[in-house]
C-alpha positions as CSV (number, residue, x, y, z in Angstrom):
1,M,49.4,37.2,30.9
2,T,50.0,34.5,33.5
3,G,46.8,35.6,35.2
4,A,44.9,35.3,32.0
5,R,46.3,31.9,31.3
6,G,45.4,30.8,34.8
7,F,41.9,32.2,34.4
8,F,41.3,30.3,31.1
9,T,42.7,27.2,32.6
10,K,40.3,27.4,35.5
11,L,37.6,28.3,33.1
12,N,38.4,25.3,30.9
13,L,38.4,23.1,33.9
14,H,35.0,24.4,35.0
15,L,33.7,24.0,31.5
16,L,35.1,20.5,31.3
17,I,33.4,19.6,34.6
18,L,30.2,21.4,33.5
19,G,30.3,19.4,30.2
20,L,30.7,16.1,32.1
21,V,27.8,17.0,34.4
22,V,25.6,18.0,31.4
23,A,26.6,14.8,29.6
24,A,25.8,12.7,32.7
25,D,22.5,14.5,33.1
26,V,21.7,13.9,29.4
27,Y,22.6,10.2,29.8
28,L,20.5,9.8,32.9
29,A,17.6,11.6,31.2
30,V,17.8,9.4,28.2
31,R,17.9,6.3,30.4
32,Y,15.0,7.6,32.4
33,V,12.9,8.3,29.2
34,V,13.8,4.8,27.8
35,A,12.9,3.1,31.0
36,W,9.7,5.1,31.4
37,R,8.6,4.2,27.8
38,E,9.3,0.5,28.5
39,I,7.3,0.7,31.7
40,R,4.5,2.4,29.9
41,A,4.6,-0.1,27.0
42,E,4.5,-3.0,29.4
43,N,1.7,-1.4,31.4
44,S,-0.1,-0.6,28.1
45,S,0.2,-4.2,26.9
46,A,-1.0,-5.6,30.2
47,Y,-3.8,-3.1,30.3
48,V,-4.9,-4.0,26.7
49,Q,-4.9,-7.7,27.7
50,E,-7.0,-7.0,30.8
51,Q,-9.4,-5.0,28.7
52,I,-9.7,-7.8,26.2
53,R,-10.3,-10.3,29.0
54,W,-12.8,-8.0,30.6
55,G,-14.7,-7.7,27.3
56,E,-14.7,-11.5,26.9
57,L,-16.1,-12.0,30.4
58,R,-18.8,-9.4,29.8
59,A,-19.8,-11.1,26.6
60,Q,-19.9,-14.5,28.4
61,M,-22.0,-13.0,31.2
62,K,-24.3,-11.0,28.9
63,H,-26.9,-13.9,28.7
64,L,-27.2,-13.8,32.5
65,N,-28.4,-10.2,32.5
66,D,-31.9,-10.0,33.9
67,L,-31.8,-13.6,34.9
68,P,-34.5,-13.5,37.6
69,Q,-36.9,-11.9,35.1
70,K,-36.0,-14.5,32.5
71,V,-36.6,-17.3,35.0
72,D,-40.0,-15.8,35.9
73,T,-40.9,-15.5,32.2
74,A,-39.8,-19.2,31.6
75,G,-42.0,-20.2,34.5
76,D,-45.0,-18.4,33.2
77,D,-44.5,-19.9,29.7
78,A,-44.2,-23.4,31.2
79,Q,-47.4,-22.8,33.2
80,K,-49.3,-21.6,30.1
81,F,-48.0,-24.7,28.2
82,Y,-49.1,-27.0,31.0
83,E,-52.6,-25.4,31.1
84,A,-53.1,-25.3,27.3
85,R,-51.3,-28.5,26.1
86,I,-51.4,-31.0,28.9
87,A,-54.8,-32.8,29.0
88,P,-56.6,-32.4,32.3
89,N,-58.3,-35.8,31.8
90,Y,-58.5,-38.8,29.4
91,S,-61.7,-37.7,27.7
92,T,-59.8,-34.6,26.4
93,I,-57.2,-36.8,24.7
94,A,-59.9,-39.1,23.2
95,A,-62.0,-36.0,22.0
96,Q,-58.9,-34.6,20.4
97,L,-58.1,-37.8,18.5
98,D,-61.8,-38.3,17.5
99,G,-62.2,-34.7,16.4
100,T,-59.1,-34.7,14.3
101,A,-60.1,-38.0,12.7
102,E,-63.6,-36.7,11.9
103,K,-62.2,-33.4,10.5
104,T,-59.8,-35.2,8.1
105,N,-62.2,-38.0,7.1
106,V,-60.1,-40.7,8.7
107,R,-61.6,-43.7,10.5
108,L,-60.2,-44.4,13.9
109,A,-60.8,-48.2,13.9
110,R,-59.3,-49.0,17.2
111,S,-57.2,-47.5,20.0
112,A,-55.4,-49.0,22.9
113,Y,-54.1,-47.0,25.8
114,A,-51.4,-47.6,28.4
115,H,-50.4,-45.1,31.1
116,E,-47.7,-44.8,33.7
117,P,-46.3,-42.0,35.9
118,A,-43.7,-39.9,34.2
119,L,-42.3,-36.6,35.5
120,P,-43.7,-35.3,38.8
121,G,-47.2,-34.1,38.1
122,L,-47.6,-35.9,34.8
123,T,-48.8,-39.3,33.6
124,E,-47.4,-40.6,30.2
125,V,-50.1,-42.0,28.0
126,R,-49.1,-44.3,25.1
127,I,-51.6,-44.8,22.4
128,D,-51.6,-47.6,19.7
129,A,-54.3,-46.7,17.1
130,G,-55.5,-48.4,13.9
131,L,-56.5,-45.9,11.2
132,S,-58.1,-46.3,7.8
133,G,-58.8,-43.8,5.0
134,Q,-57.5,-42.2,1.9
135,Y,-53.7,-41.7,1.8
136,T,-54.0,-37.9,1.7
137,D,-56.5,-37.8,4.5
138,M,-54.2,-39.9,6.6
139,M,-51.4,-37.5,6.0
140,H,-53.6,-34.6,7.0
141,F,-54.6,-36.4,10.2
142,I,-51.0,-37.0,11.2
143,N,-50.0,-33.5,10.2
144,D,-52.8,-32.0,12.2
145,L,-51.9,-34.0,15.3
146,E,-48.2,-33.0,15.1
147,R,-48.6,-29.3,14.2
148,D,-51.6,-28.3,16.4
149,R,-50.3,-25.6,18.7
150,E,-53.6,-24.9,20.6
151,H,-54.7,-28.2,21.9
152,V,-53.3,-31.4,23.5
153,F,-49.9,-32.2,22.0
154,F,-49.0,-35.6,20.6
155,I,-45.6,-37.2,19.9
156,I,-45.6,-39.6,17.0
157,D,-43.5,-42.6,17.8
158,G,-44.2,-44.7,14.7
159,V,-46.3,-45.2,11.6
160,T,-46.7,-48.7,10.1
161,F,-48.4,-49.5,6.8
162,T,-50.7,-52.5,7.5
163,G,-52.4,-52.9,4.1
164,E,-54.7,-51.4,1.5
165,Q,-58.1,-52.4,0.3
166,G,-59.9,-50.7,-2.7
167,G,-57.8,-47.5,-2.3
168,V,-58.3,-47.3,1.4
169,V,-55.0,-47.3,3.3
170,N,-54.7,-49.0,6.8
171,L,-52.1,-47.7,9.2
172,R,-51.0,-48.5,12.7
173,L,-50.1,-45.3,14.6
174,R,-48.1,-45.3,17.8
175,L,-48.0,-42.0,19.7
176,R,-47.6,-40.5,23.2
177,T,-49.0,-37.6,25.1
178,Y,-49.2,-36.6,28.8
179,L,-52.0,-36.3,31.3
180,R,-52.1,-34.4,34.5
181,S,-51.5,-36.6,37.5
182,D,-54.6,-35.3,39.2
183,A,-56.8,-36.2,36.3
184,N,-60.2,-37.4,37.4
185,D,-60.4,-40.2,34.8
186,L,-57.7,-42.4,33.2
187,P,-57.7,-44.3,29.9
188,P,-59.5,-47.6,30.0
189,A,-57.6,-50.8,30.1
190,A,-56.3,-52.0,26.7
191,D,-58.8,-54.9,26.3
192,E,-61.8,-52.9,27.5
193,N,-60.8,-50.0,25.2
194,A,-60.3,-52.3,22.2
195,A,-63.7,-53.8,22.8
196,S,-65.4,-50.4,23.0
197,T,-63.7,-48.8,20.0
198,E,-63.6,-51.8,17.6
199,A,-65.7,-51.2,14.6
200,P,-68.9,-53.3,14.3
């Protein structure tokens, strides 16, 4: 009996120790799992933030994709515009104005030109013109100058009503265009041009 009691006492002691060890292991395991989940949660949050940042950077940089090709295309477009829309000489500008006036039944009574260097390779030409004609014809003339996409381009700086006689409207039109700097002719001086274009 005494031996059995001693056996159970030792067994209880071993069981107690084993229980303590198991409890400690469970405690450590729980702490480990909790710590691991916290670490993963922190890493996950940081990872998501980095992914968002990376997405934003990619979106911002997207317009730089194929940048060399875009620069080449822009250069080609600029060259085409230069060749098609910048007058190689003064006579091209005068022919465009006279042709548009004739097409729209507007009388170009006078035109005075002034020119000065602008951007490298370009000369700015300012034109002060006197027009007369029916109101609708004048509007067609101005519209054709502004909207023409195939010939010399003009920038309208101002239109001033100068009078009306028998249904004919008189306007003063101020506009600008550009001439290639290597043009072989330039607009005549204002007084010379006024004398040559003034109606008889």
